[in-house]
N, C-alpha and C positions, 0 to 999 in steps of 0.2 A: 825437710822443713815444712812440707805441705801436710795438712791434716789428713789427706787421703794417700799419703805416700805408699807406693807399692813398687815391686820390682819393675813394673812397666813404666813407671813415672820417673825415668832416669834422664830424659832429654831436658835440655835447657835451651831457651830461646833468648837471643840478645837483640835488642833494637838499638842500633847506633845512629844517633842524630847526625844529619848532614852538617849541622853547625859544629859538631865535634870533629868530624872526619876531615873537613877542609876549612881551615880558618885563615890561611894566608901566612901563618907563622908556625915554623917547625913542622910542616905537614909531612915532609918526607921521612923524618926520623920517627914521628908518631905513627905513620902508616907501617913502617918496618917493624916497630916494636909491637904495635897492636896485632899485626899479622902473625908474629912469632907467638904471642900470647894465645891467640885463637887457635893456631895450629896445635899447640900443646894441650889446651883445654879440649880440643876436638878429639884428641887421642883418649881422653879419660871418660868422655860422655858423648852421646849424640848431640851435636851443637848446630843449631840453625841461627843464622844472623841476617837481619834485615838492615839495610842502610838507607838513610834519608837523603833528601836533596839539599837541605839547608839553604844558605844564602844564595847559592847559584840558582837553585830552583826558584826561589822567591823573586830574584831579579828578572828571570825570564817570565815568570807569571805576571809580575807587575807590568812589564813591557807589553805582554800579550793582552792584559786587561785594558790597558790604555788604548789598544788598537781594536778593541771591541770583540775579542774572542770570547766564546762561551765558557762557563765554568767547567764543562766537560773537556773542552779543548785545553783549557789551562791545566786541569788535572793530568791530562795526557802528556803535556810538556813536562810537568813535574815528575811523572813516572819515568820518562826518558832520562832525566837527569839522575834519578836514583839508580837506574840501571847502569849508567856510566860510572857512578861511584862504586857500585857493587862490583863491576868488572875490574875497576882499579884495585880494590881490596882483594878480590879473588886472585887476580894475577900476582899480587904481592905475596900472598900466602903460598901459591903454587900447589902442587899435588899434595894430598889427594883431592883437594877442593876442585870441583869441576870449573873449567875456565869459561864455560857458557853458563850464565846465571839463569836459574829457574825463573819463569815468568808467571807461574801460578802456584797456589798453595798445594795443589795436588802434586805438581811436578816437584816441588821442594820436598814434600814428605817422601816421595818415591826415591829421590836422590839421596836423602839422608839414610836410607837403608843400605846404600852402597858406599857412601863417603861422608866424612865429618872432618871439619865443618863444611856446611854449605852456606853460600853468601848470595843474597838476592836483594833486589830493590822492590819497587811497587808492582802491582798486578793490574788493577783496573780503576777507572774513575770512581771517586767516592770512598776509596780505601787508602788511608795513609799507610806508611810503612810500619807504624805502631799497630795499626789495625791488622795488617798482614801478619805481624809477629804474634798477635793474639790468636788469630785464626790458626796459624801453624801450631801454637802451643796447645790449643784445644784439641786439634787433630792428633797430636802426639801424646796427649795427657801429660804434658811437661811438668816437671817439678817446680819450675818458676820461670818468670820472664824478667830479664834484667834490662832496664832502660838506661842506656848510656847517653847522658844529655850534657848541656853546657852549664847546668847548675848542680849543686850537690844535694839535691833532694827536693821535696815538695815544701812550699812555703805558704803561709796564710795570706801573702800578697806577693807580687812580683818583686824579688829582691834586687832586680836591676833598676827599678824605679822607686822602691820603698826601702830606704836604709834600715828601717826598724822591723822589717819583715821577719817573722819567726819561722824557723824550720820545724817541720813536724816529723819526728822520727818514725812514727807509726800512725796509720790511719785505718779505719774500717772501710770496707767497700762502699757502704752508703754515703759516708762522709766524702770519700774521694770522688765518687760519681757526681755528687752534688757540686763539688768544686769544679769539675770538668764541665758540667752542664751550664754553669754560670758564665763561662768564658767562651764556650764553643759556638761558632757561627755556621760551620759547614762550608765556608768558602775555601777555595784552593789556596795553599801556601800558608795557612794559619799555623802559628807556633803555640802549641798547647803542652801542659804537663804530660799528657798522654791522650791518645785518640779516644773519642767518646765511644765509638763502636767497640774498640779494643777493651776499654774499661768494662763495658757491659758484658762482653764475652768472658773475660777473666773472672769477673765477679760471679757470674752464673756457674762457671766451671770450678770455682773455688781454687784458682791457681794464683799464688802470690805474685805480686809485682814489686820489684826492687828498683828504686831510682837512685842513680849515682852519677857523680861527675865523670864523664867519659874520658877525660884526659888524665885522670888519676888512675893509671893502669894497674898499680898494685891493689888499689881498692876495687877496681872493676873486676880483677881476677878473683878477689875474695868473694864478691857477690856471685860470680859465675859458678864458683866451686862450692857455694853454699856455706861459706865461712862468715864470721862476724864482719860487718862492713860499716862504713860511715855513709849514711844517706837516709832514705825513707823506705819503709816497708808498708805496702798496702795489702791487706788481708793477713791471715795468720799462717 
């Protein structure tokens, strides 16, 4: 699907939002089914998955901010939560997924030469797990990045607060980057359509980004496998 598709561009990177992974409702069944899906997809292609911190991370970050912690310290707290989520998902998948989650992009790329899928959380302050997914995708020359989030695509306004918001099934990179830049502040725990750094990296590398509702597993699988899906595509 990428305009530069070559035999080396077979890897797919998935960014699973923490707000999708742990919601407080049906989490055990969702995790088991998601794990089975990723296990099967990982047999068909090199598959790297990053996992966010979601509500749990935001609650810890809000508490830490109220107590005067720095943004770097708050980022580090969020990273710890993402790694707990990644450990939970990796353990649910089981072999061949490594039970120790990678803690750097370099480590993730090396692990992917030995096993698929690999699951990881954050890496360092200033990089969200979306940004980490983009860094891995660029290193792997991935065919696409799939962002599994709690909405079913990109909208012209937040659909949770604007009932008339319109979903945008396809966007150019310049339009998407402008949208992200309008709402991004850089503070820890912010909830964005996709990370600003990640959007810049993918745009420069011309790697498409697909945004889908993460709890619609049939649709998520279609996006991972490069089939028609319901959501938003950024880039060609």
